[in-house]
Structure formats: structure tokens, C-alpha cells
C-alpha positions as CSV (number, residue, x, y, z in Angstrom):
1,M,74.7,31.5,61.0
2,L,71.7,30.2,59.1
3,S,71.5,27.1,61.3
4,K,71.6,29.1,64.5
5,K,68.1,29.1,66.1
6,R,66.9,32.4,67.3
7,K,63.9,32.8,69.6
8,L,61.1,34.6,68.0
9,G,58.4,36.6,69.8
10,K,54.8,35.6,70.1
11,K,53.3,34.4,66.9
12,M,49.8,35.3,65.6
13,N,48.2,32.3,67.3
14,D,49.8,33.1,70.6
15,L,48.4,36.6,70.8
16,Q,45.1,37.8,72.2
17,A,43.5,41.0,73.2
18,G,44.5,41.9,76.7
19,D,48.1,40.6,76.5
20,L,50.1,43.1,78.5
21,F,53.8,44.1,79.0
22,T,55.1,46.7,81.4
23,T,58.6,48.0,81.9
24,S,60.5,51.1,82.8
25,A,63.4,53.0,81.3
26,T,65.7,55.9,82.2
27,V,67.4,58.1,79.7
28,E,71.1,58.4,80.7
29,D,73.6,60.9,79.3
30,R,75.3,58.2,77.2
31,D,72.0,57.3,75.5
32,L,71.3,60.9,74.7
33,L,74.9,61.6,73.5
34,M,74.8,58.5,71.2
35,Y,71.5,59.6,69.7
36,L,72.7,63.1,69.1
37,G,76.0,61.9,67.6
38,L,74.3,59.3,65.3
39,T,71.7,61.8,64.0
40,D,73.9,64.9,64.0
41,D,71.1,66.6,65.9
42,A,72.4,69.6,67.8
43,N,69.1,71.1,69.0
44,P,70.0,73.3,72.0
45,L,66.8,72.3,73.7
46,Y,68.2,68.8,74.1
47,I,71.7,69.6,75.5
48,Q,72.1,73.2,76.5
49,H,71.0,74.0,80.0
50,D,71.4,77.7,79.6
51,Y,69.1,77.8,76.5
52,A,66.6,75.3,77.9
53,S,66.3,77.3,81.1
54,Q,64.9,80.2,79.1
55,T,62.1,78.2,77.5
56,P,58.9,77.0,79.1
57,F,60.6,73.6,79.6
58,K,63.1,75.1,82.1
59,R,65.6,72.4,81.5
60,P,66.8,70.1,78.6
61,I,64.4,67.5,77.3
62,V,64.7,64.2,75.7
63,P,64.0,64.1,71.9
64,T,60.6,62.5,71.3
65,V,62.2,60.2,68.7
66,M,64.2,58.7,71.6
67,V,61.0,58.1,73.6
68,F,59.5,56.4,70.5
69,G,62.7,54.3,70.3
70,M,61.9,52.9,73.8
71,V,58.3,52.1,72.5
72,S,59.8,50.5,69.4
73,S,62.1,48.4,71.6
74,I,59.1,47.1,73.6
75,I,57.5,45.9,70.4
76,S,60.7,44.4,69.0
77,M,61.9,42.7,72.1
78,H,58.8,41.9,74.2
79,L,55.3,42.3,72.8
80,P,55.0,40.6,70.4
81,G,58.8,40.4,70.4
82,P,61.7,39.5,68.1
83,G,60.6,39.2,64.4
84,S,57.9,41.9,64.8
85,H,57.5,44.9,62.5
86,I,55.6,48.1,63.2
87,V,53.6,49.1,60.1
88,S,51.8,52.2,61.4
89,Q,51.8,54.4,64.5
90,E,49.8,57.3,65.9
91,I,51.6,58.7,68.9
92,S,51.4,61.9,71.0
93,Y,53.7,63.3,73.6
94,P,51.6,65.3,76.1
95,K,54.5,66.2,78.4
96,P,58.2,66.2,77.8
97,V,60.6,63.7,79.2
98,Y,63.5,65.3,81.1
99,H,67.0,63.9,81.4
100,Y,67.4,61.1,83.9
101,A,63.6,60.7,84.2
102,E,62.3,57.2,84.7
103,V,59.4,56.4,82.3
104,R,57.1,53.5,83.1
105,F,55.6,52.0,80.0
106,R,52.5,49.9,79.5
107,A,51.8,48.1,76.2
108,E,48.5,46.2,75.7
109,V,47.2,44.2,72.7
110,T,43.8,45.7,71.9
111,S,42.9,43.7,68.8
112,V,44.1,40.7,66.8
113,N,43.4,40.4,63.1
114,K,44.6,36.9,62.0
115,D,43.4,37.5,58.4
116,K,45.7,40.5,58.0
117,H,48.4,39.1,60.3
118,L,48.1,42.3,62.3
119,V,47.7,43.3,66.0
120,T,46.9,46.6,67.4
121,I,48.8,47.7,70.5
122,Q,48.0,50.6,72.8
123,V,51.0,52.1,74.5
124,T,51.2,54.6,77.4
125,G,54.2,56.0,79.3
126,Y,54.3,57.9,82.6
127,D,57.0,59.8,84.4
128,E,57.8,59.7,88.1
129,E,55.0,62.2,88.9
130,G,52.5,59.9,87.2
131,D,52.0,62.3,84.3
132,E,51.5,60.8,80.8
133,V,54.5,61.5,78.6
134,V,53.6,59.2,75.6
135,R,50.4,57.6,74.4
136,G,49.6,55.9,71.1
137,T,48.4,53.1,69.0
138,L,50.6,50.9,66.9
139,E,49.7,48.4,64.2
140,V,52.2,45.5,64.3
141,K,53.0,42.5,62.2
142,P,53.9,39.8,64.7
143,P,56.7,37.3,63.8
144,Y,56.0,34.9,61.0
145,E,56.5,31.2,61.6
146,P,59.7,30.4,59.7
147,N,59.6,27.6,57.1
148,S,61.7,24.6,58.0
149,M,65.0,24.5,56.1
150,N,64.6,20.7,55.8
151,A,61.2,21.0,54.2
152,H,62.6,22.8,51.2
153,S,65.9,21.0,50.9
154,L,64.2,17.6,51.1
155,E,61.1,18.3,49.0
156,N,62.3,16.1,46.1
157,F,62.8,13.1,48.4
158,Y,60.1,10.8,49.5
């Protein structure tokens, strides 16, 4: 397993302000049920149509932490990508996401700080009506360049 090469995301020197990634995601029943089962979250606003219909939301909504999970996945898998780590976030959810809604995400690198090995990424998400459902700023440590295994194992040989 140690010798298996895994592709890492963009390293510090590969990133610049303006780098952009866009995608879309839809919350399906299976996703929602897995989240609720894993977290033991039984909030009726997320799953009970009769309760949700009596609220200003009018129908069940997606937990905001699931929306953030989609944002986190963009960072972990795409920009900067595998090996990245979110160190801080400031996120708001101006409108709820409803079951089966498609959310279009946009993530853009807004600053790169090589001294701190840190990039700032602005994220926004919109529903089918074009309304903003998530916006925020994340500070992310991009993947570190791994040390060569041979460099350490052969350091006593010349």
C-alpha cells in the first residue's frame, strides 16, 4: 500500500488566483437517509413532509451540513484536490436546499500565500431558480509534495 502512487491535487506552485472549478450536485433520498442514519439526526424538518408543510419552508429541506459536505468534496477532490485540508471556513446559507434540488457550485481561488502554504477559496452555490443557497470563504492547505521514499532509505549511501 505504501508503494502505490496516488494522484495528489494541485500543489502550492500550481495554484494561482483565478483558478476555477464548477460542478453540480443533486441530493437524492439515499444521500439524505445515509446522513441521517450516520448522525442519528431525526430533525422532522429534514424528513417529515407533514411537519415541514406547516413551516415557512413548506417542504423538507436538506441539512446545511450536507450542503457543506458537497463544498468540502469540491476542495478534497477537485480544487486543490486530493491531499488538501480545510483549516477555516466562513459560510452562510441564504436559502434552503430542498430534496432533489440540483445545486450548481462555483469555487475560485482568490489568493495564494506560499509562505503560509495557504490558499483562499470563494465558494458559491445556486439552485435551479438561480437563487444563492450557499456562499463562503475557505482557507485551505493544498497538498504537500511528498518526500521520496528512496531519498530517506538511501541517505546513508553515496
